[in-house]
N, C-alpha and C positions, 0 to 999 in steps of 0.2 A: 488358237490361230487368229491372226489379225483379220477383222471383218472384211477389209478390202481384199486381202489375199484370198480369203475364203470365197468371196463373190467373184473374183477374177477367175479362180479355179472353176467355179460353177458355170460361168459364162463360156469358158474355153472348153473344158473337158466334159461337162455334164450336158449343158444345153446346146453346145456347139454353135453359139451365136457369134463368137469371135474367132477369127482365123489367127492363130498365134504367129504364123509366118508373116502375114500381112501386117499385123499390129507391130511386130518387131521392125519391119521396114518403115512403117509410118512414124514410129517414135525414135527411129535411128539407133536401135540397139540390136544386140544379137538375140536370136530366138531363145538361146539357152537362158539369157537373162529374164526374158518374159516368163519362161517356165519356173525360174527360181523365184520370181515375184509371186506366181500363183501357188507355189508350194510353200511359200513363206520361209524359204531358205534364206532370203535376204529381204529386208523391208523395202517396200516400194517408196522411193523418195517422193515427197509431196509434188514436186514439179512433174514427175513422171505420172503419178496418179491423176493429176489434172489433165495431162496430155491424153491419157487413156480414156478418161471420161469424155473429154471434148471430141476425140476421134470416134469413139464407139457410140456416143450419145445414149449409153445405157444408164437409165436412171437408177437401176439397182446398184451400180457401182458408186454413183454419187451418194446414194442412201448409205452404203457401206462406209464411205469416207466420213460421214457425219454420225455414224453409229456411236452411241454413248454421249452425244451432245444433245442439247435441247432444240436442235434444228432439224428440219427436213428439207430435201432438195425440191426446188420448184423450177420447172422448165421456163425459160424466158419466152415471152410471146414473140413470135416472128411474123412478118408479113403485115399487111394492112388490116387494122381492126375495123370491122363493120358490124352493124346490127346482125347481119347474117352469121358472122363468125361467133358473135356473142351467143346467138341462139344455139349454134352447134356446141359451143363449150358448155352451155347449160345442160344439154343432153349428156355430154361426157360426165359432168358432175353427178347427174342422176344415175347414170349407169354404174359409176364407181361406187355410189352409195348403195345401190342395189346389190352389187357384188360383195360389198362389205357385209351387208346384212345377211346374205346367203352364207358367207364364210363364217360369220359368228354363229348363226343357227346350226350349221353343220358341225361346228366345233363343239357346241354345247349339247349335242344330241344325247351324249352319254353322261351328261351332268358333271363331266370332268374336263379339265383344260391342261393338256400337256404342253411342253415347251414348244414343240413344232406348231401346234394349233395357235398358241399365244403369238408366236412370230408371224404366222399367216394373218391373224387378226390385226396385229400392229401394222403390217405391210398394207393391208386393205384400207385401214383408217388413214395411214400416211398418204395413200393414193387419193383419197377423198380430199384431204387437207391440201395436197399439192394442186389438185385440179381446181379447187375453190380459190386458192391463192393466185393461180394463173388467170382465172376468170377475173378476179379483182384487179390484177395488174392491167389486163386488157381494157376493162371498163375505165380504169383510171387514165389510161393513155388516150382514150377517145377525146376528140376535140370538137 
């Protein structure tokens, strides 16, 4: 299954984070089409996938779009960048690193690494990288 379709299905049907009826209205398509995207019955066109990511702001969907490439998504900084926001972002980076270490340790408790555990570790490490890059962009934008 296509990674984007798989993640869209996860967001709609498993996590219930996305309302498919609302999404269909927002992207200007029939609800059946949204369900066909998430079941991978039809491939989500790139312009639709970009619309879905922009509307939902789900980084997991952006990550799925980039799956198999050497890139990871990074949320663009918004709002005014101040020393206070930089301090908060440093805490976010530390928390993401702490979560990643916990994920790695839990995954390696049995000295084996299955596919699900590997994906969880990769996701946690991507989260650190994304947060660090976001912090770098904010620092770079300070004048």
